[in-house]
VEXLO-351890 format. One record per atom (N, C-alpha, C): residue number from 1; residue in one letter; atom name; x, y, z. Coordinates in Angstrom, 1 decimal, decimal comma, m for minus. Each point is the difference from the previous one (the first is absolute). Layout:
N
+-----+------+------+--------+--------+--------+
: seq : type : atom :      x :      y :      z :
+-----+------+------+--------+--------+--------+
: NUM :    a :   CA :      X :      Y :      Z :
...
+-----+------+------+--------+--------+--------+
END
This chain:
130
+-----+------+------+--------+--------+--------+
: seq : type : atom :      x :      y :      z :
+-----+------+------+--------+--------+--------+
:   1 :    m :    N :  m68,1 :    1,3 :   50,4 :
:   1 :    m :   CA :    0,0 :   m0,9 :   m1,7 :
:   1 :    m :    C :   m0,1 :   m1,3 :    0,8 :
:   2 :    l :    N :   m1,3 :   m1,1 :   m0,3 :
:   2 :    l :   CA :    0,4 :   m0,8 :    0,5 :
:   2 :    l :    C :    1,0 :   m0,9 :   m0,9 :
:   3 :    n :    N :    0,8 :   m1,1 :    0,9 :
:   3 :    n :   CA :    0,6 :   m0,8 :   m0,7 :
:   3 :    n :    C :   m0,6 :   m1,1 :   m0,5 :
:   4 :    y :    N :    0,7 :   m0,8 :   m1,4 :
:   4 :    y :   CA :   m0,7 :   m1,2 :    0,1 :
:   4 :    y :    C :    1,3 :   m0,9 :   m1,1 :
:   5 :    h :    N :   m0,3 :   m1,4 :    0,4 :
:   5 :    h :   CA :    1,5 :   m0,6 :   m0,9 :
:   5 :    h :    C :   m1,1 :   m1,1 :   m0,8 :
:   6 :    l :    N :    0,7 :   m1,1 :   m1,4 :
:   6 :    l :   CA :   m0,7 :   m0,7 :   m0,1 :
:   6 :    l :    C :    0,3 :   m1,3 :    0,0 :
:   7 :    r :    N :   m0,6 :   m1,3 :   m0,1 :
:   7 :    r :   CA :    0,6 :   m0,8 :    0,0 :
:   7 :    r :    C :   m0,8 :   m0,9 :   m1,1 :
:   8 :    g :    N :    0,7 :   m1,3 :   m0,1 :
:   8 :    g :   CA :   m0,5 :   m1,2 :   m1,2 :
:   8 :    g :    C :   m1,5 :   m0,3 :    0,7 :
:   9 :    m :    N :   m1,1 :   m0,1 :   m0,8 :
:   9 :    m :   CA :   m1,2 :   m0,7 :    0,3 :
:   9 :    m :    C :    0,3 :   m1,5 :   m0,1 :
:  10 :    t :    N :   m0,6 :   m0,4 :    1,3 :
:  10 :    t :   CA :    0,0 :   m1,2 :   m0,1 :
:  10 :    t :    C :   m1,5 :   m1,4 :   m0,1 :
:  11 :    d :    N :   m0,2 :   m0,6 :   m0,3 :
:  11 :    d :   CA :   m1,4 :   m0,6 :    0,5 :
:  11 :    d :    C :   m0,9 :    0,0 :    1,0 :
:  12 :    d :    N :    0,8 :    0,7 :    1,2 :
:  12 :    d :   CA :   m0,9 :    0,4 :    1,1 :
:  12 :    d :    C :   m0,7 :    1,4 :   m0,4 :
:  13 :    d :    N :    0,8 :    0,5 :   m0,9 :
:  13 :    d :   CA :   m0,7 :    1,6 :   m0,3 :
:  13 :    d :    C :   m1,1 :   m0,4 :   m1,4 :
:  14 :    l :    N :   m0,1 :   m1,2 :   m0,2 :
:  14 :    l :   CA :   m0,9 :    0,4 :   m1,0 :
:  14 :    l :    C :   m1,6 :    0,4 :    0,3 :
:  15 :    e :    N :   m0,3 :   m0,8 :    1,4 :
:  15 :    e :   CA :   m1,6 :    0,9 :    0,1 :
:  15 :    e :    C :   m0,2 :    2,1 :    0,5 :
:  16 :    f :    N :    1,5 :    0,0 :    0,4 :
:  16 :    f :   CA :    0,0 :    1,4 :    0,3 :
:  16 :    f :    C :    0,3 :    1,3 :   m1,6 :
:  17 :    v :    N :    0,6 :   m0,8 :   m0,7 :
:  17 :    v :   CA :   m0,1 :    0,7 :   m1,3 :
:  17 :    v :    C :   m1,1 :   m0,1 :   m0,5 :
:  18 :    y :    N :   m0,9 :   m1,4 :   m0,4 :
:  18 :    y :   CA :   m1,1 :    0,2 :   m0,8 :
:  18 :    y :    C :   m1,1 :    1,2 :    0,9 :
:  19 :    r :    N :   m0,1 :    0,1 :    1,6 :
:  19 :    r :   CA :   m0,9 :    0,5 :    0,5 :
:  19 :    r :    C :    0,6 :    1,6 :   m0,7 :
:  20 :    a :    N :    1,0 :    0,5 :    0,3 :
:  20 :    a :   CA :    0,8 :    1,0 :   m0,2 :
:  20 :    a :    C :   m0,3 :    0,5 :   m1,3 :
:  21 :    k :    N :   m0,2 :   m0,8 :   m1,4 :
:  21 :    k :   CA :   m0,1 :    0,1 :   m0,8 :
:  21 :    k :    C :   m1,4 :    0,2 :   m0,6 :
:  22 :    k :    N :   m1,0 :   m0,7 :    0,8 :
:  22 :    k :   CA :   m1,1 :    0,2 :    0,0 :
:  22 :    k :    C :   m0,8 :    1,5 :    0,1 :
:  23 :    d :    N :    0,5 :   m0,3 :    1,9 :
:  23 :    d :   CA :   m0,3 :    1,6 :    0,1 :
:  23 :    d :    C :    0,6 :    0,7 :   m0,9 :
:  24 :    a :    N :    0,9 :    0,4 :   m0,8 :
:  24 :    a :   CA :    0,8 :    1,3 :   m0,9 :
:  24 :    a :    C :   m0,8 :   m0,2 :   m0,9 :
:  25 :    f :    N :   m1,2 :   m0,9 :   m0,6 :
:  25 :    f :   CA :   m0,5 :   m0,1 :   m1,2 :
:  25 :    f :    C :   m1,0 :    0,0 :   m0,4 :
:  26 :    k :    N :   m1,0 :   m0,6 :    1,1 :
:  26 :    k :   CA :   m1,2 :   m0,3 :   m0,1 :
:  26 :    k :    C :   m0,7 :    1,0 :   m0,6 :
:  27 :    r :    N :    0,3 :    1,1 :    0,7 :
:  27 :    r :   CA :   m0,9 :    1,1 :   m0,5 :
:  27 :    r :    C :    0,0 :    0,7 :   m1,3 :
:  28 :    y :    N :    1,4 :   m0,6 :   m0,9 :
:  28 :    y :   CA :    0,1 :    0,3 :   m1,2 :
:  28 :    y :    C :   m0,7 :   m0,6 :   m1,1 :
:  29 :    i :    N :    0,1 :   m1,7 :    0,4 :
:  29 :    i :   CA :   m0,2 :   m1,1 :   m0,5 :
:  29 :    i :    C :   m1,8 :    0,2 :    0,4 :
:  30 :    v :    N :   m0,8 :    0,6 :    0,8 :
:  30 :    v :   CA :   m1,2 :    0,0 :   m0,3 :
:  30 :    v :    C :   m0,8 :    1,1 :   m0,6 :
:  31 :    e :    N :    0,9 :    0,8 :    0,1 :
:  31 :    e :   CA :   m0,2 :    1,6 :   m0,7 :
:  31 :    e :    C :    0,3 :   m0,3 :   m1,6 :
:  32 :    n :    N :    1,0 :   m0,8 :   m0,4 :
:  32 :    n :   CA :    0,0 :   m0,2 :   m2,0 :
:  32 :    n :    C :   m0,5 :   m1,4 :   m0,2 :
:  33 :    w :    N :   m0,4 :   m1,1 :    1,0 :
:  33 :    w :   CA :   m0,6 :   m1,0 :   m0,5 :
:  33 :    w :    C :   m1,4 :   m0,1 :    0,4 :
:  34 :    g :    N :   m0,1 :    0,4 :    1,3 :
:  34 :    g :   CA :   m1,6 :   m0,2 :    0,7 :
:  34 :    g :    C :   m0,1 :   m0,6 :    1,4 :
:  35 :    s :    N :    1,1 :   m0,9 :   m0,1 :
:  35 :    s :   CA :   m0,2 :   m0,9 :    1,4 :
:  35 :    s :    C :    1,1 :   m0,6 :    0,4 :
:  36 :    w :    N :    0,7 :   m0,7 :    0,7 :
:  36 :    w :   CA :    0,5 :   m0,9 :    0,5 :
:  36 :    w :    C :   m0,1 :   m1,1 :   m0,3 :
:  37 :    d :    N :    0,6 :   m0,9 :   m0,7 :
:  37 :    d :   CA :   m0,7 :   m0,8 :    0,1 :
:  37 :    d :    C :    2,0 :   m1,3 :    0,8 :
:  38 :    e :    N :   m0,5 :   m0,6 :    1,3 :
:  38 :    e :   CA :    1,0 :   m0,5 :    1,0 :
:  38 :    e :    C :    1,0 :   m1,1 :   m0,8 :
:  39 :    t :    N :   m0,9 :   m0,9 :   m0,6 :
:  39 :    t :   CA :    0,6 :   m1,2 :   m0,9 :
:  39 :    t :    C :    1,0 :    0,4 :   m1,2 :
:  40 :    a :    N :   m0,9 :    0,7 :   m0,5 :
:  40 :    a :   CA :    0,9 :    1,0 :   m1,2 :
:  40 :    a :    C :    1,3 :    0,2 :    0,5 :
:  41 :    q :    N :    0,2 :    1,1 :    0,9 :
:  41 :    q :   CA :    0,9 :    0,8 :    0,6 :
:  41 :    q :    C :    1,1 :   m0,8 :    0,6 :
:  42 :    k :    N :   m0,6 :   m1,2 :    0,7 :
:  42 :    k :   CA :    1,1 :   m0,9 :    0,4 :
:  42 :    k :    C :    0,9 :   m0,7 :   m0,8 :
:  43 :    e :    N :   m0,7 :   m0,1 :   m1,5 :
:  43 :    e :   CA :    0,9 :   m0,5 :   m1,6 :
:  43 :    e :    C :    0,8 :    0,9 :   m0,2 :
:  44 :    y :    N :   m0,4 :    1,2 :    0,1 :
:  44 :    y :   CA :    0,9 :    1,1 :   m0,6 :
:  44 :    y :    C :    1,2 :    0,4 :    1,0 :
:  45 :    f :    N :   m0,4 :   m0,4 :    1,3 :
:  45 :    f :   CA :    1,2 :   m0,1 :    0,9 :
:  45 :    f :    C :    1,0 :   m1,1 :   m0,3 :
:  46 :    e :    N :   m0,2 :   m1,2 :   m0,4 :
:  46 :    e :   CA :    0,5 :   m0,9 :   m0,2 :
:  46 :    e :    C :    1,0 :    0,4 :   m1,0 :
:  47 :    h :    N :   m0,6 :    0,7 :   m1,1 :
:  47 :    h :   CA :    0,5 :    0,4 :   m1,2 :
:  47 :    h :    C :    1,0 :    1,2 :    0,2 :
:  48 :    f :    N :   m0,4 :    0,7 :    0,7 :
:  48 :    f :   CA :    1,1 :    1,2 :    0,6 :
:  48 :    f :    C :    1,4 :   m0,7 :    0,4 :
:  49 :    l :    N :   m0,2 :   m1,1 :    1,4 :
:  49 :    l :   CA :    0,6 :   m0,6 :    0,5 :
:  49 :    l :    C :    1,3 :   m0,9 :   m1,0 :
:  50 :    e :    N :   m0,6 :   m0,6 :   m1,0 :
:  50 :    e :   CA :    0,9 :   m0,6 :   m1,1 :
:  50 :    e :    C :    0,8 :    1,1 :   m0,6 :
:  51 :    d :    N :   m0,6 :    1,2 :   m0,4 :
:  51 :    d :   CA :    0,6 :    0,9 :   m0,4 :
:  51 :    d :    C :    1,7 :    0,9 :    0,7 :
:  52 :    y :    N :   m0,9 :   m0,2 :    1,1 :
:  52 :    y :   CA :    0,8 :    1,4 :    0,8 :
:  52 :    y :    C :    0,8 :   m1,2 :    1,4 :
:  53 :    r :    N :   m0,1 :   m1,7 :   m0,1 :
:  53 :    r :   CA :    0,9 :   m0,7 :    0,9 :
:  53 :    r :    C :    1,3 :    0,1 :    0,9 :
:  54 :    g :    N :    0,2 :   m0,1 :    0,9 :
:  54 :    g :   CA :    1,7 :    0,8 :    0,0 :
:  54 :    g :    C :    0,5 :    1,2 :   m0,4 :
:  55 :    n :    N :   m1,2 :    0,9 :   m0,3 :
:  55 :    n :   CA :    0,1 :    1,3 :   m0,3 :
:  55 :    n :    C :   m1,3 :    1,0 :    0,8 :
:  56 :    i :    N :   m0,1 :   m0,7 :    1,4 :
:  56 :    i :   CA :   m1,0 :    1,0 :    1,1 :
:  56 :    i :    C :    0,5 :    0,3 :    0,9 :
:  57 :    q :    N :    0,3 :    1,2 :    0,4 :
:  57 :    q :   CA :    0,7 :    0,6 :    1,1 :
:  57 :    q :    C :   m1,2 :    0,2 :    1,2 :
:  58 :    i :    N :    0,5 :   m0,4 :    1,0 :
:  58 :    i :   CA :   m1,0 :    0,7 :    1,3 :
:  58 :    i :    C :    0,3 :    0,7 :    0,4 :
:  59 :    i :    N :   m0,3 :    1,2 :    0,2 :
:  59 :    i :   CA :   m0,2 :    1,4 :    0,4 :
:  59 :    i :    C :   m0,2 :    0,0 :    1,6 :
:  60 :    r :    N :    1,0 :    0,2 :    1,1 :
:  60 :    r :   CA :   m0,5 :    0,1 :    1,2 :
:  60 :    r :    C :    0,3 :    1,0 :    0,7 :
:  61 :    a :    N :   m0,4 :    0,1 :    0,9 :
:  61 :    a :   CA :    0,1 :    1,2 :    0,8 :
:  61 :    a :    C :   m0,7 :    0,1 :    1,9 :
:  62 :    d :    N :    0,7 :    0,9 :    0,8 :
:  62 :    d :   CA :   m0,8 :   m0,9 :    1,3 :
:  62 :    d :    C :   m0,3 :   m1,7 :    0,6 :
:  63 :    n :    N :    1,3 :   m0,5 :   m1,0 :
:  63 :    n :   CA :   m0,1 :   m1,3 :    0,6 :
:  63 :    n :    C :   m1,3 :   m0,6 :   m0,6 :
:  64 :    q :    N :   m0,5 :    0,3 :   m1,2 :
:  64 :    q :   CA :   m0,9 :   m0,9 :   m0,3 :
:  64 :    q :    C :   m0,2 :    0,5 :   m1,9 :
:  65 :    n :    N :   m0,8 :   m0,8 :   m0,7 :
:  65 :    n :   CA :    0,4 :    0,4 :   m1,4 :
:  65 :    n :    C :   m1,8 :    0,9 :   m0,3 :
:  66 :    i :    N :    1,0 :    0,7 :   m1,1 :
:  66 :    i :   CA :   m1,1 :    1,7 :    0,0 :
:  66 :    i :    C :    0,0 :   m0,5 :   m1,5 :
:  67 :    g :    N :    0,2 :   m0,8 :   m1,2 :
:  67 :    g :   CA :    0,1 :    0,0 :   m1,2 :
:  67 :    g :    C :    0,8 :   m0,6 :   m0,7 :
:  68 :    f :    N :   m0,1 :    0,0 :   m1,3 :
:  68 :    f :   CA :    0,8 :   m0,9 :   m0,8 :
:  68 :    f :    C :    0,5 :    1,1 :   m1,5 :
:  69 :    v :    N :    1,2 :   m0,5 :   m0,6 :
:  69 :    v :   CA :    0,0 :    0,5 :   m0,8 :
:  69 :    v :    C :    0,3 :   m1,6 :   m1,3 :
:  70 :    a :    N :   m0,4 :    0,0 :   m1,0 :
:  70 :    a :   CA :    0,3 :   m0,9 :   m0,9 :
:  70 :    a :    C :    0,6 :    0,7 :   m1,6 :
:  71 :    a :    N :    1,2 :   m0,2 :   m0,2 :
:  71 :    a :   CA :    0,9 :    0,4 :   m0,9 :
:  71 :    a :    C :    0,9 :   m1,0 :   m0,4 :
:  72 :    h :    N :    0,3 :    0,6 :   m1,2 :
:  72 :    h :   CA :    1,1 :   m1,2 :   m0,5 :
:  72 :    h :    C :    0,4 :    0,5 :   m1,6 :
:  73 :    i :    N :    1,4 :   m0,6 :   m0,4 :
:  73 :    i :   CA :    0,2 :    0,4 :   m1,1 :
:  73 :    i :    C :   m0,3 :   m1,0 :   m1,2 :
:  74 :    v :    N :   m0,8 :    0,2 :   m1,0 :
:  74 :    v :   CA :   m0,7 :    0,1 :   m0,8 :
:  74 :    v :    C :    0,8 :   m0,3 :   m1,4 :
:  75 :    g :    N :   m0,4 :   m1,5 :   m0,9 :
:  75 :    g :   CA :    0,7 :    0,1 :   m1,0 :
:  75 :    g :    C :    0,6 :    0,9 :   m1,2 :
:  76 :    n :    N :   m0,7 :    1,2 :    0,0 :
:  76 :    n :   CA :    0,9 :    1,2 :   m0,7 :
:  76 :    n :    C :    1,0 :    0,5 :    0,7 :
:  77 :    g :    N :    0,2 :   m0,1 :    1,1 :
:  77 :    g :   CA :    1,2 :    0,7 :    1,0 :
:  77 :    g :    C :   m0,5 :    0,8 :    0,8 :
:  78 :    n :    N :   m1,2 :    0,2 :    0,1 :
:  78 :    n :   CA :   m0,1 :    1,1 :    0,7 :
:  78 :    n :    C :   m0,6 :   m0,3 :    1,7 :
:  79 :    y :    N :    0,0 :    1,3 :    0,9 :
:  79 :    y :   CA :   m0,5 :   m0,5 :    1,1 :
:  79 :    y :    C :   m1,5 :    0,1 :    0,3 :
:  80 :    h :    N :   m0,6 :   m0,8 :   m0,1 :
:  80 :    h :   CA :   m1,6 :   m0,4 :    0,2 :
:  80 :    h :    C :   m0,4 :    0,2 :    1,2 :
:  81 :    i :    N :   m0,8 :    1,2 :    1,0 :
:  81 :    i :   CA :   m0,5 :   m0,4 :    0,8 :
:  81 :    i :    C :   m1,6 :    0,1 :    0,0 :
:  82 :    g :    N :   m0,8 :   m1,1 :    0,4 :
:  82 :    g :   CA :   m1,2 :   m0,5 :   m0,4 :
:  82 :    g :    C :   m0,8 :    0,4 :    1,3 :
:  83 :    t :    N :    0,3 :    0,1 :    0,9 :
:  83 :    t :   CA :   m0,9 :    0,1 :    1,2 :
:  83 :    t :    C :    0,7 :    0,6 :    1,5 :
:  84 :    i :    N :   m0,6 :    0,8 :    0,0 :
:  84 :    i :   CA :    1,0 :    1,0 :    1,3 :
:  84 :    i :    C :   m1,5 :    0,0 :    1,1 :
:  85 :    v :    N :   m0,2 :   m0,9 :    1,2 :
:  85 :    v :   CA :   m1,2 :    0,3 :    0,8 :
:  85 :    v :    C :    0,2 :    0,3 :    1,2 :
:  86 :    i :    N :   m0,7 :    1,2 :    0,4 :
:  86 :    i :   CA :    0,6 :    0,0 :    1,7 :
:  86 :    i :    C :   m1,2 :    0,2 :    0,7 :
:  87 :    i :    N :   m0,2 :   m0,8 :    1,2 :
:  87 :    i :   CA :   m1,3 :    0,0 :    0,8 :
:  87 :    i :    C :   m0,3 :    1,1 :    0,3 :
:  88 :    p :    N :   m1,8 :    0,4 :    0,3 :
:  88 :    p :   CA :   m0,3 :    1,6 :   m0,1 :
:  88 :    p :    C :    0,6 :    0,7 :    1,3 :
:  89 :    e :    N :    0,4 :   m0,7 :    0,8 :
:  89 :    e :   CA :    0,5 :    0,9 :    1,5 :
:  89 :    e :    C :    1,2 :    0,3 :   m0,1 :
:  90 :    y :    N :    0,7 :   m0,7 :   m1,3 :
:  90 :    y :   CA :    1,5 :    0,5 :   m0,1 :
:  90 :    y :    C :    0,1 :    0,9 :   m1,4 :
:  91 :    q :    N :   m1,0 :    0,3 :   m0,6 :
:  91 :    q :   CA :    0,3 :    0,7 :   m0,9 :
:  91 :    q :    C :    0,1 :    1,6 :    0,6 :
:  92 :    n :    N :    0,1 :    0,8 :   m1,0 :
:  92 :    n :   CA :    0,5 :    1,3 :    0,0 :
:  92 :    n :    C :    1,2 :    0,2 :    0,7 :
:  93 :    h :    N :    0,7 :   m0,4 :    0,1 :
:  93 :    h :   CA :    1,6 :   m0,3 :    0,7 :
:  93 :    h :    C :    1,0 :    0,1 :   m1,1 :
:  94 :    q :    N :   m0,2 :   m0,1 :   m1,2 :
:  94 :    q :   CA :    1,3 :    0,4 :   m0,9 :
:  94 :    q :    C :    0,3 :   m1,4 :   m0,2 :
:  95 :    i :    N :   m0,5 :   m1,0 :    0,5 :
:  95 :    i :   CA :    0,3 :   m1,1 :   m0,1 :
:  95 :    i :    C :    0,4 :   m0,9 :   m1,7 :
:  96 :    g :    N :   m1,0 :    0,1 :   m0,6 :
:  96 :    g :   CA :   m0,2 :    0,1 :   m1,2 :
:  96 :    g :    C :    1,2 :    0,5 :   m1,2 :
:  97 :    t :    N :    0,2 :    1,5 :    0,7 :
:  97 :    t :   CA :    0,5 :    0,8 :   m1,4 :
:  97 :    t :    C :    1,8 :   m0,5 :    1,0 :
:  98 :    r :    N :    0,2 :   m0,1 :    1,4 :
:  98 :    r :   CA :    1,1 :   m0,4 :    0,1 :
:  98 :    r :    C :    0,4 :   m1,2 :   m0,7 :
:  99 :    i :    N :   m0,8 :   m1,0 :    0,0 :
:  99 :    i :   CA :    0,3 :   m1,2 :   m0,6 :
:  99 :    i :    C :    0,5 :    0,3 :   m1,2 :
: 100 :    i :    N :   m0,6 :    0,3 :   m0,9 :
: 100 :    i :   CA :    0,0 :    0,9 :   m1,6 :
: 100 :    i :    C :    1,2 :    0,6 :   m0,1 :
: 101 :    r :    N :    0,2 :    1,0 :    0,5 :
: 101 :    r :   CA :    1,1 :    0,7 :    0,6 :
: 101 :    r :    C :    1,4 :   m1,4 :    0,1 :
: 102 :    d :    N :   m0,1 :   m0,8 :    0,9 :
: 102 :    d :   CA :    1,3 :   m0,8 :    0,1 :
: 102 :    d :    C :    0,2 :   m1,0 :   m1,5 :
: 103 :    i :    N :   m1,4 :   m0,3 :   m0,5 :
: 103 :    i :   CA :    0,3 :   m0,5 :   m1,3 :
: 103 :    i :    C :    0,3 :    0,5 :   m1,1 :
: 104 :    i :    N :   m0,3 :    1,2 :    0,0 :
: 104 :    i :   CA :    1,0 :    0,4 :   m1,3 :
: 104 :    i :    C :    1,2 :    0,3 :    0,7 :
: 105 :    k :    N :    0,8 :    0,4 :    1,3 :
: 105 :    k :   CA :    1,1 :   m0,2 :    0,0 :
: 105 :    k :    C :    0,7 :   m0,9 :   m0,1 :
: 106 :    r :    N :   m0,4 :   m1,1 :    0,3 :
: 106 :    r :   CA :    0,6 :   m1,3 :   m0,5 :
: 106 :    r :    C :    0,2 :   m0,5 :   m1,3 :
: 107 :    y :    N :   m1,4 :    0,4 :   m1,0 :
: 107 :    y :   CA :    0,0 :   m0,3 :   m1,3 :
: 107 :    y :    C :    0,2 :    0,7 :   m1,1 :
: 108 :    g :    N :   m0,2 :    0,8 :    0,7 :
: 108 :    g :   CA :   m0,7 :    1,9 :   m1,2 :
: 108 :    g :    C :    1,3 :   m0,1 :   m0,8 :
: 109 :    d :    N :    1,3 :   m0,2 :    0,2 :
: 109 :    d :   CA :    1,2 :    0,4 :   m0,8 :
: 109 :    d :    C :    0,2 :   m1,0 :   m0,9 :
: 110 :    k :    N :   m0,6 :   m1,4 :    0,3 :
: 110 :    k :   CA :    0,2 :   m1,3 :   m0,8 :
: 110 :    k :    C :   m1,0 :   m0,1 :   m0,9 :
: 111 :    r :    N :   m1,1 :    0,3 :    0,5 :
: 111 :    r :   CA :   m1,3 :   m0,6 :   m0,8 :
: 111 :    r :    C :   m1,3 :    1,0 :    0,2 :
: 112 :    n :    N :   m0,7 :   m0,3 :   m1,4 :
: 112 :    n :   CA :   m1,3 :    0,9 :    0,2 :
: 112 :    n :    C :   m1,0 :   m0,4 :    1,1 :
: 113 :    i :    N :   m1,0 :    0,6 :    1,0 :
: 113 :    i :   CA :   m0,5 :   m0,4 :    0,9 :
: 113 :    i :    C :   m1,2 :    0,0 :   m0,4 :
: 114 :    e :    N :   m1,1 :   m1,1 :   m0,2 :
: 114 :    e :   CA :   m1,4 :    0,2 :   m0,4 :
: 114 :    e :    C :   m1,0 :    0,3 :    1,6 :
: 115 :    v :    N :   m0,8 :    0,2 :   m0,1 :
: 115 :    v :   CA :   m1,2 :    0,4 :    0,9 :
: 115 :    v :    C :   m1,3 :   m0,5 :   m0,9 :
: 116 :    k :    N :   m0,5 :   m0,8 :    1,0 :
: 116 :    k :   CA :   m1,2 :   m0,6 :   m0,1 :
: 116 :    k :    C :   m1,0 :    0,5 :    0,6 :
: 117 :    y :    N :   m0,6 :    0,8 :   m0,4 :
: 117 :    y :   CA :   m1,6 :    0,6 :    1,1 :
: 117 :    y :    C :   m1,7 :   m0,3 :   m0,4 :
: 118 :    f :    N :   m0,6 :    0,5 :    0,3 :
: 118 :    f :   CA :   m1,5 :    0,2 :   m0,1 :
: 118 :    f :    C :   m0,3 :    1,6 :   m0,6 :
: 119 :    k :    N :   m0,6 :   m0,3 :   m1,3 :
: 119 :    k :   CA :   m0,2 :    1,4 :   m0,4 :
: 119 :    k :    C :    0,0 :    1,1 :    0,8 :
: 120 :    k :    N :   m1,4 :   m0,2 :    0,5 :
: 120 :    k :   CA :   m0,4 :    0,9 :    1,6 :
: 120 :    k :    C :    0,9 :    0,5 :    0,8 :
: 121 :    n :    N :    1,1 :   m0,9 :    0,2 :
: 121 :    n :   CA :    1,1 :   m0,1 :    1,0 :
: 121 :    n :    C :    0,8 :    1,5 :   m0,4 :
: 122 :    p :    N :    0,7 :    1,1 :    0,4 :
: 122 :    p :   CA :    0,9 :    0,7 :   m0,1 :
: 122 :    p :    C :    1,2 :   m0,6 :   m0,6 :
: 123 :    p :    N :    0,5 :    0,4 :   m1,0 :
: 123 :    p :   CA :    1,3 :   m0,6 :   m0,8 :
: 123 :    p :    C :    0,9 :    0,7 :    0,8 :
: 124 :    i :    N :    1,3 :   m0,8 :    0,4 :
: 124 :    i :   CA :    1,2 :    0,7 :    0,6 :
: 124 :    i :    C :    0,6 :    1,3 :   m0,7 :
: 125 :    n :    N :    0,1 :    1,0 :    0,7 :
: 125 :    n :   CA :    0,2 :    1,3 :   m0,1 :
: 125 :    n :    C :    1,3 :    0,2 :    0,2 :
: 126 :    e :    N :    0,6 :    1,2 :   m0,6 :
: 126 :    e :   CA :    1,2 :    0,1 :    0,1 :
: 126 :    e :    C :    0,3 :    0,1 :    1,4 :
: 127 :    q :    N :   m0,4 :    0,9 :    1,4 :
: 127 :    q :   CA :   m0,2 :    0,3 :    1,2 :
: 127 :    q :    C :    0,2 :   m1,7 :    0,3 :
: 128 :    m :    N :   m0,5 :   m1,0 :   m0,2 :
: 128 :    m :   CA :    0,5 :   m1,1 :    0,8 :
: 128 :    m :    C :    1,4 :   m0,3 :   m0,4 :
: 129 :    i :    N :    0,3 :   m0,3 :   m1,3 :
: 129 :    i :   CA :    1,5 :   m0,4 :   m0,3 :
: 129 :    i :    C :    1,1 :    1,1 :    0,4 :
: 130 :    k :    N :    0,0 :    1,3 :    0,3 :
: 130 :    k :   CA :    0,9 :    0,9 :    0,4 :
: 130 :    k :    C :    0,5 :   m0,3 :    1,1 :
+-----+------+------+--------+--------+--------+
END
């Protein structure tokens, strides 16, 4: 099993986070809205950063950045997972699943947990959280 750890995002990580987000979401954006408008997407990215600033963690394994998770406690007290992105070469190693499990262990008995996902992505299933 591949080991990973999380660390807080710094300004030096902004390009990695944008590129990873673009690589993960571009296909869905094009499928649903017809094209990828780089200028508009950079504006959306700025809004994403405003919403999650201080609450983005870089996922690291093998001494490199392999993804990020953006999550925080929202106004209603729930713990909101807005984005988990793993770069393609590290997908299918159960890292995202383990991150969700760790969040549930940490917050599940104290807060409701919300997960934001694309409609076409499979939602969290019971196997993920066992």
